[in-house]
N, C-alpha and C positions, 0 to 999 in steps of 0.2 A: 504494500500500500504506500509506503513512504517513497519508493521509486516512482510510482505513478504520480503521486501528488507533487513530488519535486520536479518531475519532467514538465508539468503543466506551468505555463507562464503566469506571471502575476496579473496580466491583463485579461485572463480567461475566467469566465464565470463557471464555476464547477457546480454541477447538480448531480447528486447521486440518487439512483433508484435502487432501493433495497428490496429484494424479493424475500418475503417471509413465507416460505413453503418448504415442505419436507424434501422435495426433490424436483428437478426440472430446471427450466431456464425461462427468464422473462422474454417473451417474444412480442415486442412492440416496435413501431417504426420511429419513435422519437429518441432512441438510444444510439449514440455515436460509437461508444466503446463498451465492450462487455469484459469485465474483469472479475476475477475470483479473489476474495479476501483470503481464503484458506481452501485447502483441498479436503478439509473435513467439514461436516455440518456445524454451523454456528447459529446461535440465536440471533435474532435481529438486533437485540441490544448489544451483543458482543461485536457484531459487524459494524454498527454505528460507532461504537467506542473505538474501534481500530481506525475508522475513517477520521474521527475527530482528533484522535491522538496524532495521526500523521499530519493533519492540518495544523495542529498546535505546534508541532515540532518545526514545520516549514515556516510558520509565521512567528516563531519564538515567543509564543504566548505564555508558556509555563517555564 
């Protein structure tokens, strides 16, 4: 996640769509990239925590 967030420019608006399902993949036309946070199943809360942690590191919030 950190590599993905770091690769995004500071002038880019990031929007994350988190799929909260047991298995499968989100199939919609408004997604530009599909990334996996982990190769193991995660709760939506853990997934969002990893995204926010990567963003906090990039922006030196904590």
